[in-house]
N, C-alpha and C positions, 0 to 999 in steps of 0.2 A: 180497354177503351182509351184511345188517344184523344185527349181533350182538344188538342189543336185540330185534329181531323174532324171532330164533332162540329166545331165552329167553322171549319173550312178555311183556316188561316195558317200562315207559316209560323214556325217556332219563334222567329224574331219579330212577330207582329207587334205593332205599337198598341197602346191603350185605346186609341181612336179606332184602329182596325178591329179590335176585339169588340168594342161597343157597336160598331156598325154591323158586324157579322151577327152579333146577338140580336139586335133589333130586327134584322132581316129574317132570321130563322124563327124568332119568337112570334113574329106576325104570321109566319107560315104554319107553325105547329101549335099555336095556342089552343087550349081546350075550348075556349069560347068560339073560335072559328071552326073547330072540328068537333062539335058535340057528339059524344058517343063513340068516337074513334079512339080505341085503346092504343093503337100504334102511334097516333099523333101525340097522345098523352105521354107515352114513354119517350118519344123523341123530344118533346118539350122539356121533360124532366132532365134528360141528358144535356140538352142545350143550356138549361138554367144552371145545372151543376158545373158544366164547363166554364160558363161565364163567371160564376161566383168564385171559382178557383183561380182563373187566369187574370181576373181584374184586380185581385188582391196581390200586391207585390210579394208579400211574405209567403202566401200560399202557393203562388206561381213558382217562386224560387224552390220551395220544398218539392213541388210536383216535378219541376225540371230535374232536380237532383235525385229524387227517390221514386218518383212516379206515384206518390200517395196522394189521394184526393182529399180524404177527410182525416182529421186528427182525433186521437182518443178512441180509435176503434179497437174493440176486443177481437184479437186474432183467433179464429177458431182453430181447433186442433185439426191437423192434417197428416197424412202419411204418404210416403213414396212407395207405390205399389210395384215398382220395377218397370220392365220393358215388355212391350207386346209387339212381336213381329209378325203376328198372324195377318193374313190378307183381309180379315174382317174388320180390322181396326179402321175406324173412320175418323179422320182428323181434319180440322180446318186448314186449307192449304196456305193461308196467309197468317198463320199464328205468329205473334210477336212475343218477346219476353215480357212486355208489359201486360199483354192479355193473359199469358201463362200465369204470372204471379197474381194477377187480379182474380183469376179463377181459383188458384190454390189457396190464397188467403181469404177469399170470400169478400173482397172489397166491394165488388159490384152490388151484391145483395145487401151487405151491412151498411154501405153508405146511404142507401135509400131509407134505412130504418133510423138513422141518426136525426134527431130534431134539427130542423133548419129554420132560420129566420125567414119570415115572409118578405117578398120583394116590395120595394117602394113603388108608389104610384106618383106620376108627375102629370101636372096639368098647367095650363097657361091662360091668363085672362088679361084684358086691357081695361084700364080705367081712364076716365076723363080727368082733366086738370082739376075740375071742381070736386070730383069724387076723391081724388088724391088729397085735396085740401081738407075736406070734411071727414073723410073715412067713409067706407061703404061695406056692405055685406054682399057676398057673391055666393050663389047656389051652384054647385058643381055636381053634375050627374056622372057617376063612375061605376064601373063594374069591379067589385072586389071579390077576392076569394075569402069565404067564411069557413070556419070549422064545420065540418059535416055534422048535422044534428043527429043523423041516424047512428053514426059510430062514435060520436063525441070527439071527432078529429083524429081518432086512432088509425083509421083506414081498415079496421078489421072488426068482425063480429065473432063473439064466442059461440061455438057450436058444440054439439055432443062429440066427445072424443072419438076419433076414427083413426084407422091405420093410414099412414102417409103413403100415397101411391107413388110419389117420386122416388123414394128409397126402398119401397116395399117393406117398410117397418124396420129396416136395419139401422137407420139413423145416419148412414154414410152413403155417399155416391162416388162413383169412379169418374175421373176426368182424364180424357185421353188427348194428348198433344203429340202429334207425330207418333213415335214409337214409345213415348214415355207415358206411363199410367200413374195417376195420383188418386188418392182417396181423401175425402174431406167430409166434414159434417154436412148433412143435407141442409141446404139453405131454407127449404120450405118448412121443415119441422124443427129446425135448430138442433138437429142431432138426436132428437128424442124418439123419432120413429112414429110419433103419434101427432095428429092434428087436433088442435083445440080451438082454432079460429080460422076464419076465411075472409077473403077480401070483401069489403063493403061494396055492394052492387051500385049504390047511389053515387059514391065518389070514386069508384073503381080503384079503391085502395089508396087514393091520394090523401084522404083525410080532410080535403077542402072541396067546396063547391062554389061556383060563381053566383053572384047575386048583385043586381043593380040597386043603387041607392043614391039619394041626394044628400050632399054634405054642404052645410052652410059655413062659410069661412068669413071671419071678420077681418077686413083689411084696414089697418089703423090709419089715422090721419097723418099726412106727411110722408107716406111711403115713397121710396125712391124708385125710379125706373130701373128695372133689372133686379129688384129685391125678390127674395124667396121666402115664403111663409111655410113653416113646417107644422103639421098637425100630427103629433106623435100617436102611433098605434092605429092609424087609419089607412095603412097600406094593406097588402094582402096578408091573410092569416098565415102563420107559420105552419110548416109541414111537420107532422108527427109531434105536435105539441110545442113546436118552436115559437118564439115570440113573433108578433106581427111586425110588418114593416111600417113605414111612415108615409104620409101623404105630403107632397110638396106642390105648392102653387106659385108659379113664377108670375111676377107682376110686370106689365108694361104700361107706362103712363103715356097717353096720347098727347102729342104736342098741341099747344094752344097758340093761335096767332097773336093773342093780346099780351101774353106773359112769357117770360123766359126765366127758368129756374137756374140758379147758380148756387149749388149747395143748399143751404136753408134760406137763402135770400131769393127774392122775386123781383125781377126787373120789369118795369112797364114804361112805355113812352107816353108823355103827355103833350099833345099839340097845343100851342098857345099862339095868339096873334098880338094885338096891341097890349094885352095884359102884361107881356114881358117887359115892356118899357115903363108902364105905369105902376105895375105891382097889383096883385089881386089874390083872392082866395078862390081856388078853382076846385070844383067837385070832380073826383076821379073814381071810376068804378074799379075796385080791387076784387080779388077772388072771394073775399068775405063780405063784400058790400061796398057802399059809397063811403069815401073818405075825402076830407077837404085838405088840399095842399096849398100852403102859403108860397106864392111866387113873389119874391122881392122885386122892387123896381130895378130896371137895368139888367135883368136876367138874360144870359146869352144862350143861344142854341147849343145843346150838348151838355149844359150844366146839369148836375145831378144833385138830388136832395134825398137824404136817407131818413126814413121813418122807422124808428127803433121798434123792434118786436112786433112788426106788422107783416112778417113774412111767414114762411111755412111752419106750421105747428110741429113740435117735436115731442117725443114720448118722455123725454127727461131734459132738463135744462131749459134755458131761454129759447124763445122762438127766433127765427131769422128776421131780417129786416126787409122792408119794402123800399126799393130803390127806384125813384122817379126821375126819368131823364126828360129834360125839356127839349122840345123841338119847335123852333119858330116857324110859323106858317104865315106867309105874306098874303094879305088880302088882295082880291082882284080889284084893279082900277077900272071903274065902270064909266066915269064921266070926267070932264075937263076940270071941274071943281076939285075932285079928288087928286088929279094930277098936279094941280097948282099947289095944293096943300103939301103934297109929298116933296115937290121941288123946294118949297119954302122950308120944310123941315130939314131937308138936306143942306140947304145953305146955312141955316142956324146952327146945325150940329156937325158941320163939316170937320171942325178941328177934332171933336171927340171921335168921329168915325175913323179919321186917319190915325189917331192914336191907337 
């Protein structure tokens, strides 16, 4: 089995190409989309195995060099039975050396029996600026693979011992490639010639079954846009007793027209009119409620005041600051009396305005 062919990518495919091919094929062959379809389940298992091997640089390098998919496999005994030039020999016309040695060494069957870590699950949610400020809980509904309760995740049931029909009780099977004939341990009975277990009908030998559930995730106060929260062990259950994967929740913080976040600081614009010239204490609505800002006499437009530790909450260390930017708003002139007052104000303060 050529893993690159399974994913439909070239051998020089990039990590992004491999991920895109995996997502496309996983959506097509996933058991949840094809319930009861054993061929789809086998295809999905092949796609998953190919992805996990090629996405890991070390495993991909070993596969490219040696063609081995899994590490630590016990290589079963095999024998070379010679050549068979009889016309009854039936061989696959497109046999490759990779397929030949996969059959001889039993890597195809053995790899499926090796415990495998469950796949991770990813989801995404958006929180408002206020939810980011105070923290919030999100309920996420997801479909996870759980260990099959009927077979305890093994994928098999113990049955009364019977004679293996694959090898007819001999414990070995012959493998024909072209005119070469090999013998190896029977993969179905592991060379014993007897069957003591059978595939679980509920999980079709996978050891896992899909189940929908709701997971509540606590999003801490001060979370950043683009942050990722990990919930360990809440991904898909492992295959053949392998450890479960993790659940990842990606966070997007919706923009707010009133506030701008810069690191742990929050910037807000405070419009003022005559108070800028006379000085005043002005009430400002911040994300955590109303605060009073002291505007000194003669404050100019664009001037900023920093309120210490009134910014974004942090999980450790001091909070950020609240940065208030003053914006001068000129009043509307509605009558002649107001115009006269403004002209007089300009004459009196002409020197200071030019300065």
